[in-house]
PyMOL CGO cylinders between C-alpha atoms (Angstrom):
from pymol import cmd
from pymol.cgo import CYLINDER

trace = [
    CYLINDER, -21.45, -14.10, 19.11, -21.74, -10.70, 20.86, 0.3, 1, 1, 1, 1, 1, 1,
    CYLINDER, -21.74, -10.70, 20.86, -19.01, -8.21, 21.23, 0.3, 1, 1, 1, 1, 1, 1,
    CYLINDER, -19.01, -8.21, 21.23, -16.58, -8.85, 24.17, 0.3, 1, 1, 1, 1, 1, 1,
    CYLINDER, -16.58, -8.85, 24.17, -16.25, -5.26, 24.85, 0.3, 1, 1, 1, 1, 1, 1,
    CYLINDER, -16.25, -5.26, 24.85, -18.91, -2.27, 24.88, 0.3, 1, 1, 1, 1, 1, 1,
    CYLINDER, -18.91, -2.27, 24.88, -19.45, -0.18, 21.80, 0.3, 1, 1, 1, 1, 1, 1,
    CYLINDER, -19.45, -0.18, 21.80, -17.41, 2.84, 23.05, 0.3, 1, 1, 1, 1, 1, 1,
    CYLINDER, -17.41, 2.84, 23.05, -14.22, 0.74, 24.16, 0.3, 1, 1, 1, 1, 1, 1,
    CYLINDER, -14.22, 0.74, 24.16, -14.63, -0.92, 20.14, 0.3, 1, 1, 1, 1, 1, 1,
    CYLINDER, -14.63, -0.92, 20.14, -15.08, 2.64, 19.00, 0.3, 1, 1, 1, 1, 1, 1,
    CYLINDER, -15.08, 2.64, 19.00, -11.90, 4.00, 20.66, 0.3, 1, 1, 1, 1, 1, 1,
    CYLINDER, -11.90, 4.00, 20.66, -9.98, 0.72, 19.80, 0.3, 1, 1, 1, 1, 1, 1,
    CYLINDER, -9.98, 0.72, 19.80, -11.12, 0.63, 16.08, 0.3, 1, 1, 1, 1, 1, 1,
    CYLINDER, -11.12, 0.63, 16.08, -9.69, 4.72, 16.22, 0.3, 1, 1, 1, 1, 1, 1,
    CYLINDER, -9.69, 4.72, 16.22, -6.45, 3.56, 16.72, 0.3, 1, 1, 1, 1, 1, 1,
    CYLINDER, -6.45, 3.56, 16.72, -6.13, 1.49, 13.66, 0.3, 1, 1, 1, 1, 1, 1,
    CYLINDER, -6.13, 1.49, 13.66, -4.10, 3.43, 11.01, 0.3, 1, 1, 1, 1, 1, 1,
    CYLINDER, -4.10, 3.43, 11.01, -3.76, 2.89, 7.36, 0.3, 1, 1, 1, 1, 1, 1,
    CYLINDER, -3.76, 2.89, 7.36, -0.78, 4.97, 7.02, 0.3, 1, 1, 1, 1, 1, 1,
    CYLINDER, -0.78, 4.97, 7.02, 3.12, 4.53, 8.96, 0.3, 1, 1, 1, 1, 1, 1,
    CYLINDER, 3.12, 4.53, 8.96, 1.39, 1.24, 10.21, 0.3, 1, 1, 1, 1, 1, 1,
    CYLINDER, 1.39, 1.24, 10.21, 4.33, -0.96, 11.91, 0.3, 1, 1, 1, 1, 1, 1,
    CYLINDER, 4.33, -0.96, 11.91, 4.64, -3.57, 8.83, 0.3, 1, 1, 1, 1, 1, 1,
    CYLINDER, 4.64, -3.57, 8.83, 5.38, -0.01, 6.88, 0.3, 1, 1, 1, 1, 1, 1,
    CYLINDER, 5.38, -0.01, 6.88, 7.57, 1.49, 9.02, 0.3, 1, 1, 1, 1, 1, 1,
    CYLINDER, 7.57, 1.49, 9.02, 10.11, -1.89, 9.59, 0.3, 1, 1, 1, 1, 1, 1,
    CYLINDER, 10.11, -1.89, 9.59, 10.39, -2.25, 5.74, 0.3, 1, 1, 1, 1, 1, 1,
    CYLINDER, 10.39, -2.25, 5.74, 11.38, 1.75, 5.17, 0.3, 1, 1, 1, 1, 1, 1,
    CYLINDER, 11.38, 1.75, 5.17, 13.76, 1.25, 7.96, 0.3, 1, 1, 1, 1, 1, 1,
    CYLINDER, 13.76, 1.25, 7.96, 15.74, -1.94, 6.66, 0.3, 1, 1, 1, 1, 1, 1,
    CYLINDER, 15.74, -1.94, 6.66, 16.00, -0.11, 2.62, 0.3, 1, 1, 1, 1, 1, 1,
    CYLINDER, 16.00, -0.11, 2.62, 17.06, 3.10, 4.29, 0.3, 1, 1, 1, 1, 1, 1,
    CYLINDER, 17.06, 3.10, 4.29, 19.91, 1.23, 6.09, 0.3, 1, 1, 1, 1, 1, 1,
    CYLINDER, 19.91, 1.23, 6.09, 20.97, 0.03, 2.99, 0.3, 1, 1, 1, 1, 1, 1,
    CYLINDER, 20.97, 0.03, 2.99, 20.92, 2.87, 1.23, 0.3, 1, 1, 1, 1, 1, 1,
    CYLINDER, 20.92, 2.87, 1.23, 17.53, 3.28, -0.54, 0.3, 1, 1, 1, 1, 1, 1,
    CYLINDER, 17.53, 3.28, -0.54, 16.17, 6.56, -0.76, 0.3, 1, 1, 1, 1, 1, 1,
    CYLINDER, 16.17, 6.56, -0.76, 12.31, 6.83, -1.24, 0.3, 1, 1, 1, 1, 1, 1,
    CYLINDER, 12.31, 6.83, -1.24, 9.25, 9.33, -0.88, 0.3, 1, 1, 1, 1, 1, 1,
    CYLINDER, 9.25, 9.33, -0.88, 6.11, 7.65, 0.85, 0.3, 1, 1, 1, 1, 1, 1,
    CYLINDER, 6.11, 7.65, 0.85, 2.84, 8.05, 0.59, 0.3, 1, 1, 1, 1, 1, 1,
    CYLINDER, 2.84, 8.05, 0.59, 3.22, 10.49, -2.34, 0.3, 1, 1, 1, 1, 1, 1,
    CYLINDER, 3.22, 10.49, -2.34, 0.13, 12.11, -2.99, 0.3, 1, 1, 1, 1, 1, 1,
    CYLINDER, 0.13, 12.11, -2.99, 0.49, 12.57, -7.22, 0.3, 1, 1, 1, 1, 1, 1,
    CYLINDER, 0.49, 12.57, -7.22, 0.05, 9.05, -7.99, 0.3, 1, 1, 1, 1, 1, 1,
    CYLINDER, 0.05, 9.05, -7.99, -3.38, 6.51, -7.14, 0.3, 1, 1, 1, 1, 1, 1,
    CYLINDER, -3.38, 6.51, -7.14, -3.87, 5.55, -3.90, 0.3, 1, 1, 1, 1, 1, 1,
    CYLINDER, -3.87, 5.55, -3.90, -0.95, 7.27, -2.26, 0.3, 1, 1, 1, 1, 1, 1,
    CYLINDER, -0.95, 7.27, -2.26, 1.36, 4.26, -2.67, 0.3, 1, 1, 1, 1, 1, 1,
    CYLINDER, 1.36, 4.26, -2.67, 3.56, 3.43, 0.82, 0.3, 1, 1, 1, 1, 1, 1,
    CYLINDER, 3.56, 3.43, 0.82, 6.78, 3.64, -1.21, 0.3, 1, 1, 1, 1, 1, 1,
    CYLINDER, 6.78, 3.64, -1.21, 7.81, 5.24, -4.11, 0.3, 1, 1, 1, 1, 1, 1,
    CYLINDER, 7.81, 5.24, -4.11, 11.07, 5.03, -5.53, 0.3, 1, 1, 1, 1, 1, 1,
    CYLINDER, 11.07, 5.03, -5.53, 11.32, 7.65, -8.27, 0.3, 1, 1, 1, 1, 1, 1,
    CYLINDER, 11.32, 7.65, -8.27, 15.07, 6.48, -9.40, 0.3, 1, 1, 1, 1, 1, 1,
    CYLINDER, 15.07, 6.48, -9.40, 14.07, 2.69, -9.74, 0.3, 1, 1, 1, 1, 1, 1,
    CYLINDER, 14.07, 2.69, -9.74, 10.87, 3.91, -11.28, 0.3, 1, 1, 1, 1, 1, 1,
    CYLINDER, 10.87, 3.91, -11.28, 9.00, 1.15, -8.53, 0.3, 1, 1, 1, 1, 1, 1,
    CYLINDER, 9.00, 1.15, -8.53, 6.27, 1.21, -6.32, 0.3, 1, 1, 1, 1, 1, 1,
    CYLINDER, 6.27, 1.21, -6.32, 6.23, -0.95, -3.09, 0.3, 1, 1, 1, 1, 1, 1,
    CYLINDER, 6.23, -0.95, -3.09, 2.54, -0.98, -1.66, 0.3, 1, 1, 1, 1, 1, 1,
    CYLINDER, 2.54, -0.98, -1.66, 2.80, -2.97, 1.72, 0.3, 1, 1, 1, 1, 1, 1,
    CYLINDER, 2.80, -2.97, 1.72, -1.16, -4.70, 2.38, 0.3, 1, 1, 1, 1, 1, 1,
    CYLINDER, -1.16, -4.70, 2.38, -2.26, -5.47, 5.79, 0.3, 1, 1, 1, 1, 1, 1,
    CYLINDER, -2.26, -5.47, 5.79, -3.17, -9.23, 5.93, 0.3, 1, 1, 1, 1, 1, 1,
    CYLINDER, -3.17, -9.23, 5.93, -6.84, -8.70, 7.14, 0.3, 1, 1, 1, 1, 1, 1,
    CYLINDER, -6.84, -8.70, 7.14, -7.41, -5.36, 5.89, 0.3, 1, 1, 1, 1, 1, 1,
    CYLINDER, -7.41, -5.36, 5.89, -6.88, -6.85, 2.23, 0.3, 1, 1, 1, 1, 1, 1,
    CYLINDER, -6.88, -6.85, 2.23, -7.92, -9.99, 2.62, 0.3, 1, 1, 1, 1, 1, 1,
    CYLINDER, -7.92, -9.99, 2.62, -4.68, -12.34, 2.15, 0.3, 1, 1, 1, 1, 1, 1,
    CYLINDER, -4.68, -12.34, 2.15, -5.08, -15.70, 2.22, 0.3, 1, 1, 1, 1, 1, 1,
    CYLINDER, -5.08, -15.70, 2.22, -2.53, -16.56, 4.85, 0.3, 1, 1, 1, 1, 1, 1,
    CYLINDER, -2.53, -16.56, 4.85, -2.75, -17.86, 8.53, 0.3, 1, 1, 1, 1, 1, 1,
    CYLINDER, -2.75, -17.86, 8.53, -3.03, -13.84, 9.88, 0.3, 1, 1, 1, 1, 1, 1,
    CYLINDER, -3.03, -13.84, 9.88, -6.57, -13.49, 7.68, 0.3, 1, 1, 1, 1, 1, 1,
    CYLINDER, -6.57, -13.49, 7.68, -9.48, -14.52, 9.35, 0.3, 1, 1, 1, 1, 1, 1,
    CYLINDER, -9.48, -14.52, 9.35, -12.98, -13.93, 8.21, 0.3, 1, 1, 1, 1, 1, 1,
    CYLINDER, -12.98, -13.93, 8.21, -15.04, -12.21, 11.52, 0.3, 1, 1, 1, 1, 1, 1,
    CYLINDER, -15.04, -12.21, 11.52, -17.61, -13.71, 12.74, 0.3, 1, 1, 1, 1, 1, 1,
    CYLINDER, -17.61, -13.71, 12.74, -19.74, -11.08, 14.21, 0.3, 1, 1, 1, 1, 1, 1,
    CYLINDER, -19.74, -11.08, 14.21, -21.40, -8.92, 11.09, 0.3, 1, 1, 1, 1, 1, 1,
    CYLINDER, -21.40, -8.92, 11.09, -19.47, -11.13, 8.63, 0.3, 1, 1, 1, 1, 1, 1,
    CYLINDER, -19.47, -11.13, 8.63, -21.38, -9.25, 5.60, 0.3, 1, 1, 1, 1, 1, 1,
    CYLINDER, -21.38, -9.25, 5.60, -20.40, -6.35, 6.67, 0.3, 1, 1, 1, 1, 1, 1,
    CYLINDER, -20.40, -6.35, 6.67, -16.20, -7.05, 7.25, 0.3, 1, 1, 1, 1, 1, 1,
    CYLINDER, -16.20, -7.05, 7.25, -16.37, -8.73, 3.97, 0.3, 1, 1, 1, 1, 1, 1,
    CYLINDER, -16.37, -8.73, 3.97, -18.38, -6.27, 1.78, 0.3, 1, 1, 1, 1, 1, 1,
    CYLINDER, -18.38, -6.27, 1.78, -15.40, -3.83, 2.94, 0.3, 1, 1, 1, 1, 1, 1,
    CYLINDER, -15.40, -3.83, 2.94, -12.51, -5.94, 2.80, 0.3, 1, 1, 1, 1, 1, 1,
    CYLINDER, -12.51, -5.94, 2.80, -13.73, -6.64, -1.09, 0.3, 1, 1, 1, 1, 1, 1,
    CYLINDER, -13.73, -6.64, -1.09, -13.93, -3.43, -1.47, 0.3, 1, 1, 1, 1, 1, 1,
    CYLINDER, -13.93, -3.43, -1.47, -10.40, -2.86, -0.39, 0.3, 1, 1, 1, 1, 1, 1,
    CYLINDER, -10.40, -2.86, -0.39, -9.53, -5.40, -2.84, 0.3, 1, 1, 1, 1, 1, 1,
    CYLINDER, -9.53, -5.40, -2.84, -11.51, -3.59, -5.46, 0.3, 1, 1, 1, 1, 1, 1,
    CYLINDER, -11.51, -3.59, -5.46, -9.31, -0.75, -4.70, 0.3, 1, 1, 1, 1, 1, 1,
    CYLINDER, -9.31, -0.75, -4.70, -6.51, -2.62, -4.86, 0.3, 1, 1, 1, 1, 1, 1,
    CYLINDER, -6.51, -2.62, -4.86, -6.85, -3.38, -8.52, 0.3, 1, 1, 1, 1, 1, 1,
    CYLINDER, -6.85, -3.38, -8.52, -7.99, -0.46, -9.93, 0.3, 1, 1, 1, 1, 1, 1,
    CYLINDER, -7.99, -0.46, -9.93, -4.68, 1.35, -8.23, 0.3, 1, 1, 1, 1, 1, 1,
    CYLINDER, -4.68, 1.35, -8.23, -2.76, -1.14, -9.80, 0.3, 1, 1, 1, 1, 1, 1,
    CYLINDER, -2.76, -1.14, -9.80, -3.55, -0.68, -13.05, 0.3, 1, 1, 1, 1, 1, 1,
    CYLINDER, -3.55, -0.68, -13.05, -3.67, 2.62, -12.48, 0.3, 1, 1, 1, 1, 1, 1,
    CYLINDER, -3.67, 2.62, -12.48, -0.36, 3.11, -11.57, 0.3, 1, 1, 1, 1, 1, 1,
    CYLINDER, -0.36, 3.11, -11.57, 1.07, 0.30, -14.37, 0.3, 1, 1, 1, 1, 1, 1,
    CYLINDER, 1.07, 0.30, -14.37, -0.64, 3.00, -16.94, 0.3, 1, 1, 1, 1, 1, 1,
    CYLINDER, -0.64, 3.00, -16.94, 1.57, 5.35, -15.84, 0.3, 1, 1, 1, 1, 1, 1,
    CYLINDER, 1.57, 5.35, -15.84, 4.71, 3.35, -16.11, 0.3, 1, 1, 1, 1, 1, 1,
    CYLINDER, 4.71, 3.35, -16.11, 5.24, 2.24, -12.80, 0.3, 1, 1, 1, 1, 1, 1,
    CYLINDER, 5.24, 2.24, -12.80, 6.78, -1.30, -11.46, 0.3, 1, 1, 1, 1, 1, 1,
    CYLINDER, 6.78, -1.30, -11.46, 4.54, -2.61, -8.49, 0.3, 1, 1, 1, 1, 1, 1,
    CYLINDER, 4.54, -2.61, -8.49, 5.43, -5.17, -5.93, 0.3, 1, 1, 1, 1, 1, 1,
    CYLINDER, 5.43, -5.17, -5.93, 3.16, -5.70, -2.83, 0.3, 1, 1, 1, 1, 1, 1,
    CYLINDER, 3.16, -5.70, -2.83, 4.76, -6.89, 0.15, 0.3, 1, 1, 1, 1, 1, 1,
    CYLINDER, 4.76, -6.89, 0.15, 2.10, -8.55, 2.31, 0.3, 1, 1, 1, 1, 1, 1,
    CYLINDER, 2.10, -8.55, 2.31, 2.41, -7.66, 6.81, 0.3, 1, 1, 1, 1, 1, 1,
    CYLINDER, 2.41, -7.66, 6.81, 2.97, -11.66, 7.19, 0.3, 1, 1, 1, 1, 1, 1,
    CYLINDER, 2.97, -11.66, 7.19, 6.25, -11.22, 5.27, 0.3, 1, 1, 1, 1, 1, 1,
    CYLINDER, 6.25, -11.22, 5.27, 7.29, -8.36, 7.12, 0.3, 1, 1, 1, 1, 1, 1,
    CYLINDER, 7.29, -8.36, 7.12, 6.14, -11.15, 10.83, 0.3, 1, 1, 1, 1, 1, 1,
    CYLINDER, 6.14, -11.15, 10.83, 7.96, -13.74, 9.06, 0.3, 1, 1, 1, 1, 1, 1,
    CYLINDER, 7.96, -13.74, 9.06, 11.34, -11.62, 8.49, 0.3, 1, 1, 1, 1, 1, 1,
    CYLINDER, 11.34, -11.62, 8.49, 10.81, -9.99, 12.18, 0.3, 1, 1, 1, 1, 1, 1,
    CYLINDER, 10.81, -9.99, 12.18, 11.15, -14.40, 13.23, 0.3, 1, 1, 1, 1, 1, 1,
    CYLINDER, 11.15, -14.40, 13.23, 13.41, -15.66, 11.21, 0.3, 1, 1, 1, 1, 1, 1,
    CYLINDER, 13.41, -15.66, 11.21, 17.18, -14.29, 9.89, 0.3, 1, 1, 1, 1, 1, 1,
    CYLINDER, 17.18, -14.29, 9.89, 16.69, -17.03, 6.53, 0.3, 1, 1, 1, 1, 1, 1,
    CYLINDER, 16.69, -17.03, 6.53, 13.96, -14.91, 5.58, 0.3, 1, 1, 1, 1, 1, 1,
    CYLINDER, 13.96, -14.91, 5.58, 15.48, -12.08, 3.75, 0.3, 1, 1, 1, 1, 1, 1,
    CYLINDER, 15.48, -12.08, 3.75, 12.71, -9.93, 2.91, 0.3, 1, 1, 1, 1, 1, 1,
    CYLINDER, 12.71, -9.93, 2.91, 14.95, -6.57, 2.69, 0.3, 1, 1, 1, 1, 1, 1,
    CYLINDER, 14.95, -6.57, 2.69, 17.81, -8.69, 0.23, 0.3, 1, 1, 1, 1, 1, 1,
    CYLINDER, 17.81, -8.69, 0.23, 14.47, -9.53, -2.54, 0.3, 1, 1, 1, 1, 1, 1,
    CYLINDER, 14.47, -9.53, -2.54, 12.41, -6.17, -2.18, 0.3, 1, 1, 1, 1, 1, 1,
    CYLINDER, 12.41, -6.17, -2.18, 16.80, -4.72, -2.96, 0.3, 1, 1, 1, 1, 1, 1,
    CYLINDER, 16.80, -4.72, -2.96, 17.19, -6.96, -5.48, 0.3, 1, 1, 1, 1, 1, 1,
    CYLINDER, 17.19, -6.96, -5.48, 13.57, -6.30, -6.95, 0.3, 1, 1, 1, 1, 1, 1,
    CYLINDER, 13.57, -6.30, -6.95, 14.46, -2.83, -7.24, 0.3, 1, 1, 1, 1, 1, 1,
    CYLINDER, 14.46, -2.83, -7.24, 17.64, -2.61, -8.96, 0.3, 1, 1, 1, 1, 1, 1,
    CYLINDER, 17.64, -2.61, -8.96, 17.51, -5.69, -11.39, 0.3, 1, 1, 1, 1, 1, 1,
    CYLINDER, 17.51, -5.69, -11.39, 14.07, -3.95, -12.99, 0.3, 1, 1, 1, 1, 1, 1,
    CYLINDER, 14.07, -3.95, -12.99, 12.42, -7.54, -12.11, 0.3, 1, 1, 1, 1, 1, 1,
    CYLINDER, 12.42, -7.54, -12.11, 8.62, -7.67, -13.21, 0.3, 1, 1, 1, 1, 1, 1,
    CYLINDER, 8.62, -7.67, -13.21, 6.00, -6.77, -10.50, 0.3, 1, 1, 1, 1, 1, 1,
    CYLINDER, 6.00, -6.77, -10.50, 5.53, -8.86, -7.72, 0.3, 1, 1, 1, 1, 1, 1,
    CYLINDER, 5.53, -8.86, -7.72, 4.00, -9.86, -4.56, 0.3, 1, 1, 1, 1, 1, 1,
    CYLINDER, 4.00, -9.86, -4.56, 5.92, -11.50, -1.45, 0.3, 1, 1, 1, 1, 1, 1,
    CYLINDER, 5.92, -11.50, -1.45, 4.12, -12.72, 1.09, 0.3, 1, 1, 1, 1, 1, 1,
    CYLINDER, 4.12, -12.72, 1.09, 5.15, -15.40, 4.26, 0.3, 1, 1, 1, 1, 1, 1,
    CYLINDER, 5.15, -15.40, 4.26, 4.81, -17.90, 1.29, 0.3, 1, 1, 1, 1, 1, 1,
    CYLINDER, 4.81, -17.90, 1.29, 7.59, -16.67, -0.91, 0.3, 1, 1, 1, 1, 1, 1,
    CYLINDER, 7.59, -16.67, -0.91, 8.06, -14.60, -3.75, 0.3, 1, 1, 1, 1, 1, 1,
    CYLINDER, 8.06, -14.60, -3.75, 5.63, -14.29, -6.59, 0.3, 1, 1, 1, 1, 1, 1,
    CYLINDER, 5.63, -14.29, -6.59, 4.75, -12.86, -9.94, 0.3, 1, 1, 1, 1, 1, 1,
    CYLINDER, 4.75, -12.86, -9.94, 1.72, -10.01, -9.98, 0.3, 1, 1, 1, 1, 1, 1,
    CYLINDER, 1.72, -10.01, -9.98, -0.78, -10.54, -13.11, 0.3, 1, 1, 1, 1, 1, 1,
    CYLINDER, -0.78, -10.54, -13.11, -2.38, -7.30, -14.48, 0.3, 1, 1, 1, 1, 1, 1,
    CYLINDER, -2.38, -7.30, -14.48, -5.94, -7.47, -13.82, 0.3, 1, 1, 1, 1, 1, 1,
    CYLINDER, -5.94, -7.47, -13.82, -7.71, -7.92, -17.32, 0.3, 1, 1, 1, 1, 1, 1,
]
cmd.load_cgo(trace, "trace")
């Protein structure tokens, strides 16, 4: 299947995709700030420069895009063009995520992964209280976790 736009247009479109300050990240940051949580963003002294760092709770929050990190949800679809290239890129992102997770754990940080689909669900449904989940996780010293639109799941450390 060929691309529906020319190479210059595709290049311009792809260059507009950000890695920092994404819409799901900003949405979560604003909601946490409104609840009184204070944080640092993209801390350069930590592995992977986590999206949100809450030193008071010794916790970091990673906001992952479902496509870029290959999440198993309805928002991730394997591209039909240059499949090998894209799957290589996504698998490399997953491997880097595991390395950074292990490094953060070695430094004593708690890790919460919030998926883009969870933020989207929270925007659509009032019953999906994403910020309440995150706030409870922060203040209760709970174990590492992952939040997607399917709910909350405990993370298991990579071997």
